[in-house]
C-alpha positions as CSV (number, residue, x, y, z in Angstrom):
1,M,-1.5,-45.3,13.6
2,L,-0.8,-48.2,14.9
3,A,-1.8,-47.3,18.0
4,A,-5.4,-46.1,18.1
5,E,-5.6,-50.2,15.9
6,P,-7.0,-51.6,19.3
7,E,-9.8,-48.5,19.1
8,V,-10.6,-48.5,15.5
9,L,-11.1,-53.0,15.3
10,D,-14.1,-52.0,18.6
11,E,-15.5,-49.9,16.4
12,L,-14.8,-52.2,12.8
13,R,-17.1,-54.9,15.2
14,R,-19.4,-52.7,16.5
15,L,-20.2,-51.4,13.3
16,R,-20.7,-55.9,12.4
17,A,-23.1,-55.3,15.6
18,R,-25.2,-53.0,13.9
19,V,-26.0,-53.7,10.2
20,V,-27.8,-57.1,9.6
21,H,-25.5,-59.4,7.1
22,V,-22.2,-57.2,7.1
23,T,-19.9,-59.8,6.7
24,G,-16.3,-58.7,7.9
25,A,-15.1,-54.3,7.4
26,L,-11.5,-52.8,7.5
27,V,-9.6,-50.0,7.7
28,A,-6.7,-49.4,5.7
29,T,-4.7,-46.3,4.9
30,S,-5.0,-44.9,0.9
31,D,-2.2,-46.8,-0.2
32,G,-3.1,-49.9,1.6
33,L,-0.9,-50.7,5.1
34,V,-3.6,-52.2,6.7
35,L,-5.0,-50.6,10.1
36,A,-7.0,-52.6,11.5
37,H,-9.8,-55.3,10.4
38,D,-12.5,-57.8,11.4
39,T,-13.2,-60.3,8.9
40,A,-13.1,-64.5,7.8
41,G,-12.2,-66.1,5.4
42,I,-11.0,-62.6,3.6
43,E,-7.3,-61.2,3.2
44,P,-7.3,-58.3,4.6
45,E,-4.1,-57.5,2.9
46,G,-5.8,-57.9,-1.0
47,V,-8.4,-56.4,0.3
48,A,-7.2,-53.2,0.8
49,A,-4.0,-52.8,-1.6
50,L,-7.8,-53.2,-3.9
51,T,-9.3,-50.5,-2.3
52,A,-6.6,-48.1,-3.3
53,A,-6.1,-48.9,-6.4
54,A,-10.3,-48.7,-6.9
55,L,-9.6,-45.7,-4.5
56,G,-7.1,-44.1,-6.6
57,V,-9.7,-45.3,-10.0
58,T,-12.3,-43.4,-8.1
59,Q,-10.0,-39.5,-7.3
60,S,-10.2,-40.5,-10.9
61,L,-13.5,-40.5,-11.3
62,A,-15.0,-37.6,-8.9
63,D,-12.3,-34.8,-10.8
64,A,-12.7,-35.8,-14.3
65,T,-16.6,-35.0,-13.6
66,G,-15.9,-32.2,-11.1
67,R,-18.2,-34.2,-8.1
68,G,-15.0,-33.5,-5.8
69,A,-13.6,-35.4,-3.0
70,F,-13.9,-39.1,-2.7
71,R,-16.4,-40.0,-0.1
72,E,-18.2,-43.9,-0.8
73,L,-18.0,-46.4,-3.2
74,L,-20.4,-49.0,-3.8
75,V,-20.0,-52.3,-6.3
76,R,-22.9,-54.9,-5.6
77,G,-22.1,-58.1,-6.6
78,D,-24.1,-61.5,-7.4
79,E,-23.6,-62.4,-3.7
80,G,-22.9,-58.9,-2.0
81,Y,-21.7,-55.5,-1.9
82,V,-18.2,-54.4,-1.0
83,A,-18.8,-50.8,0.4
84,T,-15.8,-48.6,1.0
85,Y,-16.1,-44.7,3.0
86,A,-13.4,-41.9,3.7
87,A,-12.4,-42.0,7.0
88,G,-10.7,-38.5,6.8
89,P,-7.5,-37.9,4.1
90,A,-5.6,-40.9,6.1
91,A,-7.8,-44.4,6.2
92,V,-10.7,-45.2,3.9
93,L,-13.5,-48.2,5.7
94,T,-14.0,-51.1,3.4
95,V,-16.8,-52.7,4.7
96,L,-18.4,-56.5,3.3
97,A,-21.9,-57.3,2.9
98,G,-24.1,-60.1,2.1
99,G,-27.1,-59.6,-0.7
100,R,-30.2,-59.1,2.0
101,T,-28.7,-56.1,3.2
102,N,-30.1,-53.2,4.2
103,V,-28.4,-50.3,1.8
104,G,-29.4,-47.2,3.8
105,R,-28.9,-49.3,6.8
106,L,-25.4,-50.0,5.9
107,H,-23.9,-46.4,4.3
108,M,-25.6,-44.8,7.3
109,E,-24.1,-46.6,10.4
110,A,-21.0,-47.3,8.1
111,R,-20.4,-43.3,7.6
112,R,-20.4,-43.1,11.2
113,S,-18.3,-45.6,11.8
114,G,-16.1,-43.9,9.2
115,A,-16.7,-40.4,11.1
116,R,-15.4,-42.3,14.2
117,V,-12.4,-44.1,12.9
118,A,-11.0,-40.6,11.0
119,E,-10.8,-38.3,15.0
120,L,-9.4,-42.2,16.2
121,V,-6.4,-42.5,12.7
122,G,-6.5,-38.7,13.7
123,D,-5.8,-38.2,17.1
124,A,-2.6,-41.1,17.1
125,L,-1.3,-39.4,14.3
126,G,-1.2,-35.9,16.1
127,K,0.1,-37.9,19.6
128,A,2.8,-38.9,16.7
129,E,3.3,-36.0,15.1
130,Q,4.0,-35.1,19.1
131,S,6.1,-37.4,20.3
């Protein structure tokens, strides 16, 4: 999957450019391994580990309530948002955004980026399996 890192990082930077007030983004495996990050002042490994923990709880909650597979999680704090999106079966996209972020725009653009990341990670996994 690391072969896809430059392309994934480019996608994270494009996401930051498309959504005002996005302050950082990272892509990690569902078990918390950082694949790529564009974060400043935030320790990506810690955020990825916390994302993996939240993902486990979120998946359990979705299962227990019959809501299906995980798609996204939005946390709103006093200073802004942390949003996590499914990026295919092997990865998640976590986005950090300020309190003035247009959440509708964030969802639209992050879902698009998540789909792109899923393609990139899927391609990298396919190539790794062929090697």
